[in-house]
C-alpha positions as CSV (number, residue, x, y, z in Angstrom):
1,M,-35.2,65.0,12.3
2,T,-36.8,67.9,10.8
3,A,-34.0,68.6,8.8
4,I,-34.4,65.2,7.2
5,H,-38.0,65.9,6.4
6,D,-37.3,69.3,4.8
7,T,-34.6,67.8,2.5
8,T,-36.8,65.3,1.4
9,D,-39.4,67.8,0.6
10,Q,-37.3,70.0,-1.2
11,K,-36.3,66.9,-3.4
12,N,-40.2,66.1,-3.8
13,L,-40.9,70.2,-4.8
14,A,-38.2,70.3,-7.3
15,L,-39.9,66.8,-9.0
16,L,-43.2,68.8,-8.9
17,I,-41.4,71.7,-10.6
18,Q,-40.1,69.3,-13.2
19,L,-43.7,67.5,-13.4
20,R,-45.2,71.4,-14.0
21,W,-42.6,72.1,-16.8
22,L,-44.0,68.5,-18.6
23,A,-47.5,70.3,-18.2
24,V,-46.6,73.1,-19.8
25,I,-45.1,71.7,-22.5
26,G,-47.8,69.1,-22.8
27,Q,-50.5,72.1,-23.2
28,V,-48.8,73.8,-25.6
29,I,-48.4,71.0,-28.0
30,T,-52.1,69.4,-27.2
31,I,-53.5,73.1,-27.6
32,L,-51.5,74.0,-31.4
33,F,-52.6,70.4,-32.4
34,V,-56.1,71.0,-31.5
35,E,-56.2,74.4,-32.9
36,F,-54.4,74.0,-36.3
37,V,-54.5,70.0,-36.8
38,L,-58.2,69.3,-35.8
39,T,-59.1,72.8,-36.9
40,I,-61.3,73.3,-33.6
41,P,-61.0,77.1,-32.3
42,L,-59.7,77.6,-28.8
43,P,-59.3,80.6,-26.7
44,L,-55.5,80.7,-27.4
45,F,-55.0,84.1,-25.1
46,E,-57.0,83.1,-22.2
47,M,-54.8,79.5,-22.6
48,A,-51.9,81.3,-22.8
49,V,-52.4,83.4,-19.9
50,V,-52.5,79.9,-17.8
51,I,-49.5,78.6,-19.1
52,G,-47.6,81.8,-18.5
53,F,-49.1,81.9,-14.8
54,L,-47.4,77.9,-14.5
55,V,-44.1,79.6,-15.8
56,A,-43.9,82.3,-13.1
57,L,-44.9,79.5,-10.7
58,N,-41.9,77.5,-11.7
59,V,-39.8,80.6,-11.6
60,V,-40.7,81.1,-8.5
61,G,-40.2,77.4,-6.8
62,L,-36.7,77.4,-8.9
63,V,-35.9,80.7,-6.7
64,R,-37.3,79.4,-3.7
65,L,-35.0,75.9,-4.2
66,R,-31.9,77.7,-4.6
67,S,-32.1,79.8,-1.3
68,G,-32.5,76.6,0.7
69,G,-35.3,77.6,2.7
70,M,-37.4,74.9,4.4
71,V,-40.1,73.4,2.6
72,G,-42.9,71.6,4.2
73,N,-46.3,70.3,4.0
74,T,-48.3,73.5,3.6
75,E,-46.1,74.8,0.9
76,L,-46.3,71.4,-1.1
77,F,-50.3,71.8,-0.5
78,L,-50.4,74.9,-2.1
79,E,-48.3,74.0,-5.0
80,L,-50.7,71.2,-5.9
81,L,-53.5,73.4,-5.2
82,L,-52.3,75.7,-7.8
83,D,-52.1,73.0,-10.2
84,V,-55.6,72.0,-9.6
85,A,-56.6,75.7,-10.2
86,A,-54.6,75.7,-13.5
87,L,-56.1,72.7,-15.1
88,T,-59.2,73.8,-14.3
89,V,-59.4,77.0,-15.9
90,Q,-57.9,75.0,-19.0
91,L,-61.0,72.3,-19.1
92,Y,-63.4,75.3,-18.4
93,L,-61.3,77.1,-21.4
94,S,-61.7,73.7,-23.3
95,G,-65.5,71.8,-23.2
96,G,-65.3,71.5,-19.1
97,A,-66.0,68.1,-18.0
98,A,-66.5,66.4,-21.5
99,N,-62.8,67.2,-21.7
100,P,-61.0,63.9,-22.1
101,F,-58.3,65.5,-20.1
102,I,-60.0,65.7,-17.0
103,Y,-59.1,62.4,-15.4
104,L,-55.5,64.4,-15.0
105,Y,-57.4,65.4,-11.7
106,L,-56.4,62.0,-10.6
107,L,-52.7,63.0,-10.9
108,Q,-52.9,65.5,-8.8
109,V,-54.7,63.4,-6.2
110,I,-52.1,60.4,-6.2
111,L,-49.4,63.0,-5.9
112,G,-51.3,64.7,-3.0
113,G,-51.6,61.0,-1.6
114,V,-48.0,60.4,-1.8
115,L,-46.5,63.6,-1.1
116,L,-49.0,64.9,1.6
117,E,-50.2,64.5,5.4
118,A,-53.8,62.9,5.8
119,W,-55.7,66.2,5.8
120,S,-54.1,67.7,3.1
121,T,-54.5,64.7,0.9
122,W,-58.3,64.9,1.6
123,T,-58.8,68.5,1.4
124,L,-56.7,68.5,-2.5
125,L,-59.8,65.4,-3.0
126,A,-62.3,67.4,-2.0
127,A,-61.0,70.7,-4.0
128,T,-60.5,68.3,-7.3
129,S,-64.0,66.7,-6.6
130,A,-65.7,70.3,-6.3
131,C,-64.2,71.3,-9.7
132,F,-65.4,68.3,-11.4
133,V,-68.4,68.9,-10.4
134,G,-68.4,72.4,-11.4
135,L,-67.1,72.0,-14.7
136,A,-70.0,69.4,-15.7
137,S,-72.3,72.8,-14.9
138,F,-69.9,75.6,-15.8
139,N,-67.7,75.4,-19.0
140,R,-67.0,77.0,-22.4
141,P,-68.3,74.4,-25.3
142,L,-65.9,73.6,-27.6
143,P,-67.2,74.3,-31.3
144,V,-66.6,70.7,-32.8
145,P,-66.6,70.9,-36.8
146,A,-68.3,67.9,-38.6
147,R,-65.7,65.8,-40.5
148,D,-66.3,63.2,-43.0
149,G,-65.9,59.6,-41.9
150,T,-64.9,61.2,-38.2
151,D,-67.4,60.3,-35.5
152,L,-67.3,63.0,-32.4
153,S,-67.3,59.8,-30.0
154,D,-64.2,58.3,-31.9
155,L,-62.2,61.7,-31.2
156,H,-63.2,61.4,-27.3
157,V,-62.0,57.9,-27.1
158,Q,-58.7,58.7,-28.8
159,A,-58.2,61.8,-26.6
160,T,-59.1,59.9,-23.5
161,F,-56.5,56.9,-24.9
162,V,-53.6,60.2,-24.7
163,C,-54.7,61.2,-21.3
164,F,-54.9,57.8,-20.2
165,V,-51.1,57.4,-21.4
166,L,-49.7,60.4,-20.2
167,A,-51.0,60.4,-16.7
168,A,-49.6,56.6,-16.9
169,I,-45.9,58.0,-17.9
170,L,-46.2,60.8,-15.4
171,L,-47.2,58.2,-12.5
172,V,-44.6,55.9,-13.3
173,F,-42.1,58.6,-13.6
174,F,-42.4,60.6,-10.6
175,V,-44.2,58.0,-8.2
176,T,-40.8,56.1,-8.5
177,R,-38.9,59.2,-7.9
178,I,-40.6,60.2,-4.8
179,N,-40.4,56.6,-3.5
180,H,-36.5,57.0,-4.2
181,N,-36.4,60.2,-2.4
182,L,-38.2,58.1,0.7
183,R,-36.2,55.3,0.4
184,A,-32.9,57.7,1.0
185,R,-34.6,59.6,3.6
186,D,-35.2,56.3,5.5
187,A,-31.5,55.0,5.0
188,H,-30.2,58.5,6.2
189,L,-32.4,57.5,9.5
190,A,-31.2,54.5,9.6
191,S,-27.7,55.6,9.4
192,L,-28.3,58.2,12.0
193,R,-29.9,55.4,14.3
194,Q,-26.7,53.4,13.9
195,Q,-24.6,56.3,14.2
196,R,-26.0,57.2,17.7
197,A,-26.1,53.4,18.9
198,E,-22.1,53.6,18.3
199,E,-21.9,57.1,19.9
200,D,-23.8,55.4,22.7
201,H,-21.3,52.7,22.6
202,I,-18.4,55.0,22.6
203,V,-20.0,57.0,25.8
204,R,-20.1,53.9,28.0
205,M,-16.9,52.9,27.2
206,G,-15.4,56.1,28.1
207,L,-17.6,55.7,31.3
208,L,-15.9,52.3,31.7
209,A,-12.4,53.4,31.2
210,S,-12.7,56.5,33.5
211,G,-14.1,53.9,36.2
212,A,-11.2,51.7,35.8
213,A,-8.8,54.6,35.9
214,H,-10.4,55.7,38.9
215,E,-10.1,52.2,40.6
216,L,-6.5,51.6,39.1
217,G,-5.3,55.0,40.7
218,T,-5.0,53.6,44.3
219,P,-3.4,50.4,43.3
220,L,-0.8,51.6,41.5
221,A,0.0,54.4,44.1
222,T,0.2,51.6,46.5
223,L,2.7,49.7,44.3
224,S,4.5,53.2,43.4
225,V,5.7,53.3,47.4
226,I,6.5,49.7,47.7
227,L,8.8,50.0,44.6
228,S,10.4,53.2,45.7
229,D,10.7,51.5,49.5
230,W,12.9,48.3,47.2
231,Q,14.9,50.3,45.3
232,R,16.3,51.9,48.4
233,M,16.7,48.5,50.3
234,E,20.3,47.7,50.3
235,M,19.8,43.8,49.5
236,F,18.4,45.0,46.2
237,T,21.0,47.8,45.4
238,K,23.7,45.5,45.9
239,D,22.6,43.1,43.0
240,G,22.9,44.9,39.6
241,E,20.6,42.4,37.9
242,I,17.7,43.2,40.0
243,A,18.2,46.8,40.7
244,A,17.9,46.8,36.8
245,E,15.0,45.0,36.9
246,L,13.2,47.2,39.1
247,A,14.3,50.6,37.3
248,E,12.5,48.5,34.1
249,M,9.7,48.0,36.7
250,R,9.5,51.6,37.5
251,G,9.0,52.8,34.1
252,Q,6.7,50.7,33.2
253,L,4.5,51.9,36.3
254,D,5.2,55.5,35.0
255,R,4.0,54.5,32.1
256,C,0.6,52.5,33.8
257,K,0.2,56.1,35.4
258,T,0.9,58.4,32.8
259,I,-2.2,56.0,30.6
260,V,-4.4,56.1,33.4
261,T,-4.1,60.4,33.9
262,G,-4.2,60.3,29.9
263,I,-7.8,58.6,30.4
264,L,-8.8,60.8,33.3
265,M,-7.9,64.0,31.0
266,S,-9.7,62.9,27.8
267,S,-12.9,61.5,29.8
268,G,-12.8,65.4,31.3
269,E,-11.3,65.0,34.6
270,V,-8.9,67.6,34.1
271,R,-10.3,69.9,31.7
272,G,-8.1,72.2,29.9
273,E,-4.7,70.4,30.7
274,G,-5.3,67.9,27.4
275,T,-5.0,70.4,25.3
276,K,-2.3,73.2,24.6
277,R,-1.3,75.2,21.8
278,T,1.4,73.7,19.2
279,S,1.6,73.3,15.3
280,L,0.4,70.8,13.3
281,T,4.0,69.6,12.1
282,R,5.4,69.9,16.1
283,F,2.6,67.7,17.1
284,F,2.8,65.1,14.7
285,D,7.0,65.2,14.6
286,D,6.6,64.8,18.3
287,L,3.8,62.3,18.2
288,V,5.8,59.9,15.8
289,A,9.0,60.3,18.1
290,E,7.1,59.4,21.3
291,W,5.3,56.4,19.4
292,Q,8.6,54.9,17.9
293,G,10.5,55.5,21.6
294,S,7.7,53.7,23.5
295,R,7.0,50.9,20.8
296,S,10.7,50.6,19.1
297,P,9.2,49.3,15.8
298,A,11.9,47.2,14.0
299,R,11.9,49.9,11.3
300,L,9.9,53.7,11.1
301,D,9.5,55.3,7.8
302,Y,8.5,58.8,8.7
303,N,7.7,61.2,6.0
304,N,6.5,64.3,6.6
305,V,5.6,66.3,3.3
306,F,2.8,68.7,4.9
307,G,4.5,71.9,3.7
308,T,4.3,75.2,5.7
309,D,3.4,74.8,9.1
310,I,0.4,76.2,10.8
311,A,-0.6,76.3,14.6
312,I,-3.3,74.1,16.2
313,V,-4.8,73.0,19.4
314,S,-3.8,69.6,20.1
315,D,-5.5,67.1,22.3
316,D,-4.7,64.1,23.9
317,A,-7.7,62.4,22.6
318,L,-6.6,63.3,19.3
319,K,-2.6,61.6,20.2
320,Q,-4.5,58.2,21.5
321,V,-6.4,58.2,18.0
322,V,-3.3,58.0,16.2
323,F,-1.6,56.2,18.6
324,N,-3.9,53.5,18.3
325,L,-3.9,53.5,14.2
326,F,0.4,53.0,14.8
327,D,-0.2,49.9,17.3
328,N,-2.8,48.5,14.7
329,A,-0.3,48.8,11.8
330,L,2.5,47.7,14.2
331,E,1.2,44.7,15.2
332,A,0.2,43.8,12.1
333,S,3.6,44.0,10.2
334,P,6.4,44.1,13.3
335,D,9.6,44.8,11.0
336,W,8.1,47.9,9.2
337,V,5.6,50.6,9.7
338,G,5.1,53.7,7.0
339,I,3.9,57.2,8.2
340,T,3.3,59.9,5.7
341,L,1.9,63.5,6.9
342,M,0.8,65.7,4.0
343,R,-1.6,68.2,2.9
344,R,-4.5,68.0,0.4
345,G,-6.4,71.5,0.1
346,D,-8.0,72.3,3.5
347,R,-7.5,68.7,5.0
348,I,-4.8,66.9,6.6
349,M,-3.9,63.5,5.8
350,L,-2.0,60.6,8.0
351,L,-1.3,57.3,5.6
352,V,-0.2,54.3,8.0
353,A,1.1,51.7,6.0
354,D,2.5,48.1,7.1
355,R,3.5,45.0,5.1
356,G,1.1,42.8,7.1
357,P,-1.4,40.4,5.9
358,G,-3.4,43.0,5.3
359,F,-7.8,43.2,5.5
360,G,-9.7,40.9,5.2
361,Q,-12.7,42.1,3.1
362,D,-15.6,41.6,5.7
363,I,-13.0,44.2,7.8
364,L,-12.8,46.3,4.8
365,D,-17.1,46.2,4.0
366,Q,-17.6,47.0,8.0
367,L,-14.8,49.2,8.9
368,G,-15.0,51.1,12.1
369,R,-17.7,49.0,13.6
370,P,-16.9,47.7,17.4
371,Y,-15.6,44.0,17.4
372,N,-15.1,44.1,13.8
373,S,-11.4,42.4,13.6
374,S,-9.6,39.4,12.6
375,K,-8.0,39.1,16.0
376,N,-9.3,36.7,17.7
377,R,-9.5,38.0,21.8
378,P,-11.9,39.9,23.4
379,G,-12.1,43.7,22.7
380,G,-10.6,43.6,19.5
381,G,-11.7,45.7,16.4
382,L,-12.1,48.5,19.1
383,G,-8.9,50.7,18.1
384,L,-10.4,51.3,14.5
385,F,-14.3,51.9,16.0
386,L,-12.3,54.9,18.1
387,V,-10.4,56.0,15.1
388,V,-13.6,56.3,12.9
389,N,-15.7,57.4,15.0
390,V,-13.4,60.6,16.6
391,A,-12.7,61.1,13.0
392,R,-16.4,61.6,12.0
393,K,-16.8,63.9,15.0
394,L,-13.8,66.4,13.5
395,G,-15.8,66.4,10.1
396,G,-12.7,63.7,9.0
397,T,-12.9,60.3,7.6
398,V,-10.8,56.7,7.8
399,A,-10.5,54.9,4.5
400,A,-8.3,51.4,4.3
401,R,-7.3,49.3,2.0
402,N,-5.2,46.7,1.0
403,L,-1.5,47.3,-0.9
404,P,-1.1,45.5,-4.5
405,S,2.1,43.7,-3.2
406,S,1.5,43.0,0.4
407,G,0.1,44.8,3.5
408,A,-2.2,47.5,4.2
409,L,-3.0,51.1,4.1
410,V,-5.1,53.5,6.5
411,E,-5.8,57.0,5.4
412,L,-6.9,59.3,8.5
413,T,-8.2,62.8,6.8
414,L,-8.8,65.5,9.2
415,P,-10.4,69.1,8.0
416,I,-7.2,71.6,9.1
417,A,-10.3,73.8,10.6
418,A,-11.3,71.1,13.1
419,L,-7.6,71.6,15.1
420,T,-7.0,75.6,14.7
421,A,-9.7,76.7,17.2
422,Q,-9.3,76.7,20.7
423,G,-11.8,73.8,22.1
424,D,-13.4,72.8,19.0
425,F,-12.0,68.9,19.5
426,N,-13.0,68.8,23.0
427,A,-16.5,70.7,21.9
428,T,-17.3,67.7,19.6
429,V,-15.5,64.3,21.3
């Protein structure tokens, strides 16, 4: 949470730096106009020193931003306080409280009200009020020469109008930008809350799966014993058809036991046995071969163009995630599934294509949300939900789109670094 506020404050500091550049440009233009067009003599050297101070302050601010350090309320408060001090000196040198540009104090106070905590804003208000009162008594009067047809009050009104327009433009521009930063922060916070809710959902699902695996262990073991007894009974062994069916039952039972074991391993019951060192190409080649042997799709086109092989640490949880992608494609398109493994820079890309009806627009708009599925059955949509969240934990992404002719394409992208260090996957899933 602190990092989010710090990022927002960094953006706000950048806006203050922009405001200061505009203030420098505006002061230079105003001083030159008053000195050479209105022929009102000004203390140019002293005013130039103040402008130089603002430029130096901006340079320090830019270095501060590029260093990437934390920016807090106190720093923003001091930045605004220094701006108030510079404005006070300029006003002291050019007529004090009689200078129409004294209303620029309001700009500083309003910015403080938007950017700062309450105590800082009230302090800034007290400082500007004290400066206003002080300038009414202590200032360097401007020697305004008399002009034919030009009343001093008219000149004051014109300067006041310029001050009003300038302050209004700056307020609209910068307050709008600041509000944009605040809305971006709020949106990011909402996204984090949604992500946390989804992760809590995954934890609950994991606990349920682990509990179910524990409960299924005993009946599966009982069935295994009974089935072994049947396979030794003469009355069953003599009948070839029954013996074949018992063998098929044995295969399916063993598969159920493997699935239960995999759930327990992924949930941490057998820590360390679910990971092993292998190479990336071998891992995906074996994974595709295992999935093809157990699912028997009508046609599978597997294209491995990853290139130079690299050593990785595999995990059964990652294997299950990829299986979910393959199963979804097979369910949508029993006649054909296309799988491509490739490399793009330092990332792994796994493309899974099918020739099914494709995704509905509502599914694409909320990809990875739990129970977001066109399958009218309990638990539909959890496969992609798990895929998206596991990929996000690894620093990867999942994207889906419909193909021009027919079918859909799902792209799983993972950073290679997430699979190359022992324990990285277990540390993040």
